[in-house]
C-alpha positions in Angstrom: 0.0 0.0 0.0 1.3 3.4 -0.9 2.1 5.6 2.2 0.4 8.7 0.8 -3.0 7.1 0.4 -5.6 8.2 3.0 -5.8 5.4 5.5 -9.6 5.7 5.5 -9.7 4.4 1.9 -7.8 1.2 2.7 -10.6 -0.5 4.7 -13.1 0.4 1.9 -10.9 -1.0 -0.8 -10.6 -4.2 1.3 -14.4 -4.6 0.7 -13.8 -4.4 -3.0 -10.9 -6.9 -3.0 -12.9 -9.4 -1.0 -15.9 -8.9 -3.3 -13.8 -9.4 -6.4 -12.0 -12.5 -5.0 -15.3 -14.2 -4.2 -17.0 -13.3 -7.5 -14.4 -14.1 -10.1 -16.7 -16.3 -12.0 -19.4 -13.6 -12.3 -19.8 -10.4 -14.3 -17.6 -8.0 -12.4 -18.5 -4.5 -13.7 -16.8 -1.4 -12.4 -20.1 -0.1 -11.1 -20.9 -3.3 -9.1 -17.5 -3.5 -7.5 -17.5 0.3 -6.7 -21.0 0.0 -5.1 -19.7 -2.7 -2.8 -16.9 -0.4 -1.6 -19.3 2.6 -1.3 -17.7 4.7 -4.0 -18.9 6.3 -7.2 -17.3 4.5 -10.2 -15.1 7.5 -11.0 -13.6 8.0 -7.6 -13.4 4.2 -7.0 -11.2 3.7 -10.2 -8.7 6.3 -9.0 -8.6 5.2 -5.4 -8.3 1.5 -6.3 -5.2 2.2 -8.4 -3.6 4.4 -5.7 -4.1 1.7 -3.0 -3.6 -1.5 -4.9 -1.1 -0.4 -7.5 -3.2 -1.9 -10.4 -6.3 -0.8 -12.2 -9.5 -2.6 -11.4 -9.6 -4.4 -14.8 -5.9 -5.4 -14.5 -6.5 -6.8 -11.0 -9.6 -8.7 -12.0 -7.9 -10.2 -15.1 -4.9 -11.2 -13.0 -6.9 -12.8 -10.3 -9.0 -14.8 -12.8 -5.9 -16.1 -14.5 -4.3 -17.0 -11.2 -7.5 -18.7 -10.1 -7.6 -20.8 -13.3 -3.9 -21.6 -12.8 -4.6 -22.9 -9.3 -7.4 -25.0 -10.6 -5.2 -26.5 -13.4 -2.7 -27.5 -10.8 -5.3 -29.3 -8.7 -7.8 -30.7 -11.1 -6.1 -32.6 -14.0 -9.3 -33.5 -15.8 -11.0 -30.1 -15.9 -11.8 -28.8 -19.4 -9.7 -25.7 -20.3 -12.4 -24.4 -22.6 -15.1 -24.7 -19.8 -12.7 -23.1 -17.3 -12.1 -20.2 -19.7 -15.8 -19.5 -20.1 -16.5 -19.9 -16.4 -14.0 -17.2 -15.5 -15.1 -14.5 -17.9 -13.1 -15.2 -21.1 -15.0 -15.0 -24.4 -13.3 -18.0 -25.9 -10.6 -20.6 -25.4 -8.4 -18.7 -27.7 -8.7 -15.4 -25.8 -8.1 -17.2 -22.5 -5.0 -19.0 -23.9 -3.6 -15.6 -25.1 -4.1 -13.9 -21.8 -2.8 -16.9 -19.8 0.3 -17.2 -22.0 1.0 -13.4 -21.8 0.9 -13.8 -18.0 2.8 -17.0 -17.4 4.7 -17.4 -20.7 3.1 -20.8 -21.2 -0.3 -22.0 -22.6 -2.7 -23.5 -20.1 -2.0 -27.0 -21.4 1.8 -26.6 -21.0 1.3 -25.1 -17.6 -0.8 -28.0 -16.5 1.9 -30.5 -17.7 4.7 -28.5 -16.0 2.8 -28.0 -12.7 5.3 -25.6 -11.1 5.7 -25.6 -7.4 5.5 -21.9 -7.0 5.2 -18.7 -9.1 8.3 -17.9 -11.0 8.9 -15.1 -13.4 9.6 -16.5 -16.8 13.2 -16.9 -17.6 15.0 -17.3 -21.0 17.4 -20.0 -22.1 19.2 -20.7 -25.4 18.0 -23.7 -27.2 20.3 -25.8 -29.4 19.2 -24.0 -32.6 19.9 -20.6 -31.0 16.3 -19.6 -30.4 15.2 -18.4 -27.0 12.5 -20.3 -25.3 10.5 -19.2 -22.2 10.5 -21.6 -19.3 9.8 -21.5 -15.6 12.7 -21.6 -13.3 13.2 -25.0 -12.0 11.7 -25.6 -8.6 12.7 -29.0 -7.2 10.3 -30.4 -4.7 12.0 -33.3 -2.9 9.2 -35.0 -1.1 11.4 -37.0 1.2 13.3 -33.9 2.3 10.0 -32.0 3.0 8.6 -34.8 5.0 11.9 -35.1 6.9 11.7 -31.4 7.7 8.2 -31.7 9.0 9.2 -34.7 11.2 12.1 -32.8 12.7 10.4 -29.3 13.1 6.7 -29.6 13.4 4.1 -31.0 15.8 0.9 -31.5 13.8 -2.7 -31.9 14.9 -6.1 -31.9 13.0 -8.4 -29.5 14.8 -11.9 -28.2 14.5 -11.5 -24.5 14.9 -14.4 -22.1 15.8 -15.1 -18.9 13.9 -12.2 -16.5 14.5 -12.4 -12.7 14.8 -9.4 -10.5 13.7 -8.6 -6.9 13.3 -6.3 -6.4 10.4 -4.3 -4.2 8.0 -4.0 -5.2 4.4 -0.5 -5.6 3.0 0.4 -6.3 -0.6 3.8 -7.8 -1.5 6.5 -9.1 0.8 8.5 -5.8 1.1 7.8 -3.7 4.1 5.6 -6.1 5.9 7.5 -5.5 9.2 6.3 -1.9 9.0 2.7 -3.0 8.7 3.1 -5.2 11.8 4.5 -2.3 13.7 1.6 0.0 12.7 -0.9 -2.6 13.8 0.9 -3.1 17.1 1.0 0.6 17.7 -2.7 0.9 17.0 -3.6 -2.1 19.2 -1.6 -0.7 22.1 -3.6 2.6 21.9 -6.7 0.5 22.3 -5.3 -1.7 25.1 -5.6 -4.7 22.9 -1.9 -5.7 22.4 -1.4 -6.3 26.1 -4.4 -8.6 26.4 -3.0 -12.1 27.1 -5.7 -13.7 24.9 -4.8 -11.6 21.8 -2.3 -13.0 19.3 -0.6 -11.6 16.2 -1.4 -13.4 12.9 -0.9 -13.2 9.2 -3.5 -14.4 6.7 -2.7 -15.3 3.1 -5.4 -14.3 0.5 -3.1 -15.3 -2.4 -0.9 -18.3 -3.1 2.8 -18.0 -3.8 2.3 -20.9 -6.2 0.4 -18.7 -8.7 1.0 -15.1 -7.6 4.2 -13.1 -7.9 5.6 -12.3 -4.4 5.2 -8.5 -4.9 1.5 -9.0 -5.6 0.5 -11.5 -2.9 -2.2 -10.0 -0.7 -2.0 -10.6 3.0 -3.7 -9.4 6.2 -1.5 -8.6 9.1 -3.9 -9.3 12.1 -4.5 -9.6 15.7 -6.8 -12.4 16.8 -9.1 -11.2 19.6 -12.3 -12.1 21.3 -13.0 -8.5 22.3 -15.2 -6.1 20.4 -13.0 -3.3 19.1 -14.0 -0.3 17.1 -11.8 -0.2 14.1 -10.8 2.9 12.2 -8.6 4.2 9.3 -6.7 1.4 7.7 -7.6 -1.1 10.4 -10.7 -3.2 9.7 -12.4 -6.2 11.1 -12.3 -9.7 9.5 -14.0 -13.0 10.4 -12.5 -16.4 9.6 -14.9 -19.2 9.1 -14.6 -22.1 11.5 -14.0 -25.7 10.4 -11.4 -28.4 10.2 -7.7 -27.3 10.0 -4.3 -28.8 9.9 -2.5 -27.0 12.7 1.3 -27.3 12.8 3.4 -25.8 15.5 6.9 -24.8 14.4 9.9 -23.2 16.1 11.9 -21.8 13.2 14.0 -18.9 11.9 12.5 -16.2 9.8 14.3 -17.6 6.8 12.6 -21.0 7.2 9.0 -19.9 6.8 8.8 -20.8 3.0 10.4 -24.2 3.5 8.0 -24.9 6.4 4.9 -23.9 4.4 6.0 -26.0 1.4 6.7 -29.0 3.6 3.4 -28.8 5.3 1.5 -28.7 2.0 3.5 -31.8 0.9 2.6 -33.5 4.2 -1.1 -32.6 3.6 -1.1 -34.1 0.1 0.7 -37.3 1.4 -1.9 -37.7 4.1 -4.7 -37.4 1.5 -6.2 -34.2 2.9 -7.7 -31.6 0.5 -7.5 -27.8 1.1 -10.8 -25.9 1.6 -11.3 -22.6 -0.3 -10.7 -20.7 3.0 -7.3 -18.9 3.5 -4.4 -20.4 5.4 -2.8 -18.3 8.1 0.0 -18.1 10.7 -0.7 -17.5 14.4 2.3 -16.3 16.4 3.0 -17.5 20.0 5.9 -15.1 20.5 7.8 -12.1 19.1 10.9 -13.6 17.4 12.8 -10.4 18.2 12.6 -11.2 21.9 13.7 -14.8 21.5 17.4 -15.4 22.5 18.0 -17.2 19.2 15.6 -15.0 17.1 13.3 -18.0 16.7 9.6 -17.8 15.8 7.2 -20.1 17.7 4.3 -20.1 15.3 1.3 -22.2 14.3 0.5 -22.7 10.6 -3.2 -23.3 9.8 -4.4 -24.9 6.6 -8.2 -25.3 6.2 -9.2 -28.7 5.0 -12.3 -30.7 4.1 
């Protein structure tokens, strides 16, 4: 989020982002999205670009392509043509052009490659001298991931009740520590941070498998049972209850990615399927106060 943006706009743009993400397979007109964020279409278009860094149409198109990519990775038998029409493309050909422009591969080639995470397209020299676009290699060694889980995680399957958060939206991986600090400062002013029941958290609304790191949308949160009046960039968010994989880790900051990847490998090996709800992290400590700078953190993956 850009610093010069009025903080009061951010919570309202959150309404639009949530609406878009849950209606990707419907007709998302500028007017309908603006109404859900309580803006006129003119002011909404300008404000959305200032807060998110993309135009409304660019964001919607990207999210639809990322959604179809995620489906292609999970469902091997889904019809690409039907998928294109379901997510707002006029034809298989227009979908293929848009998909290839974004990932550098056709939907069919993407499905066969099945990358482990998003990677900007690189270029290599082929034997005949022509440059071909390919994904960077991402080696997923299942045995290593499972070994990591065995050594570093304590895993339970839990039924979790509905959770209430206050949050600030953050886009991209840069500067997220500043967003944590802003939320901590706000929560202290409300007497919330010192509540023994309150915990810091981070919710992932996008997947690093299909979204570039600088575009991944997250919510930096505090989990609380108290009713708190939110304001400015701070808004309220509910997380549906249900069954979750809950994995307790004690790890370094640099080991988060490996831990998430390993936990998803473990999930697949155990035969669990992820629900559409968002995964999140719930922190049991502040790593900066740990003698070895270690995070004690629970990873939550919603499952059926």
